[in-house]
C-alpha positions in Angstrom: 187.1 38.6 152.5 185.4 39.4 156.2 181.8 39.7 156.7 180.8 42.1 159.4 177.4 43.4 161.2 176.3 47.3 161.1 174.5 48.1 164.0 171.3 49.6 163.5 171.9 52.8 165.4 174.7 53.2 162.5 172.7 52.8 159.5 172.1 56.1 158.4 175.5 57.6 158.9 176.8 54.3 157.4 174.6 54.4 154.3 175.0 58.3 153.8 178.8 57.8 153.9 178.7 54.6 151.9 176.8 56.7 149.0 178.9 60.1 148.9 182.3 57.8 148.8 181.2 55.5 146.1 182.5 55.8 142.8 180.7 54.4 139.4 179.3 51.5 140.9 177.1 48.8 139.6 174.6 46.7 141.6 172.9 43.3 141.1 170.0 43.0 143.5 168.5 39.5 144.7 165.8 38.8 146.9 165.8 35.3 148.9 163.4 33.8 151.1 161.5 30.4 151.7 158.1 31.8 150.4 159.7 33.8 147.4 162.5 31.5 146.4 165.7 33.4 144.6 164.9 36.3 142.5 167.2 38.7 140.8 165.2 42.1 140.6 167.8 44.2 139.0 171.3 43.1 137.0 174.0 45.3 136.8 172.5 48.7 137.2 174.3 52.1 137.7 173.9 52.8 141.7 172.8 56.1 142.5 173.1 55.6 146.3 171.4 53.8 149.5 169.8 55.9 152.1 167.8 54.6 155.5 164.9 56.3 156.7 164.2 55.8 160.3 161.1 57.4 160.5 159.3 55.0 157.9 162.1 51.9 158.9 163.3 51.3 155.5 166.3 50.9 153.2 166.1 52.4 149.9 168.4 51.2 147.1 168.4 53.9 144.4 169.2 52.7 140.8 168.6 56.3 139.2 165.5 56.8 137.2 165.4 53.0 136.4 164.6 51.3 139.6 164.2 52.0 143.6 164.2 49.1 145.5 163.0 49.2 149.2 163.8 46.9 152.1 160.7 47.8 154.8 161.4 46.7 158.4 165.3 45.8 158.1 166.6 43.7 161.1 170.2 42.9 160.2 172.9 44.6 157.9 175.9 42.4 156.7 179.0 43.7 154.7 181.2 41.9 152.7 184.2 43.7 152.5 188.2 43.1 151.9 191.2 45.6 151.5 189.6 46.6 148.1 186.1 47.8 149.0 182.8 46.3 149.5 182.1 43.6 147.7 178.5 42.9 149.1 175.3 43.9 151.4 173.2 41.6 152.8 170.2 43.1 154.5 167.6 40.7 156.5 164.0 42.3 156.8 161.0 41.2 159.2 159.7 38.9 156.6 162.5 37.0 156.7 163.9 38.0 153.6 167.7 38.4 152.5 168.2 41.2 150.1 171.5 40.8 148.8 173.3 43.7 147.0 176.2 42.9 144.6 178.8 45.6 143.9 180.9 46.0 141.0 182.8 48.8 139.3 182.0 49.4 135.3 184.6 48.5 133.0 186.3 51.6 131.8 186.5 51.4 128.1 189.6 52.8 125.7 189.8 55.9 124.3 188.2 56.1 120.9 191.0 56.4 118.0 
């Protein structure tokens, strides 16, 4: 797997494209920082999309009606990917926290008999 940084001037288009082409993904959201420790905010919830609002300088992770996770004043966005797709994102905010998004596709259930 390779990790690459997404430049700030590409965030809006990158997240819009990601949200448009993602499949039925699930997301786990973890926040880590010296002052907050390591906390899981959401465990494998359906991901509705990710967007960047340049006016308010925030990344919004939308888990549908259940949760909206906001990263205020993001400073860096890293994507961990390989030939199979994106496995995780790491978003650093101005407070020095890391907002780690892990992705997985939901398990396909066999058809009922």
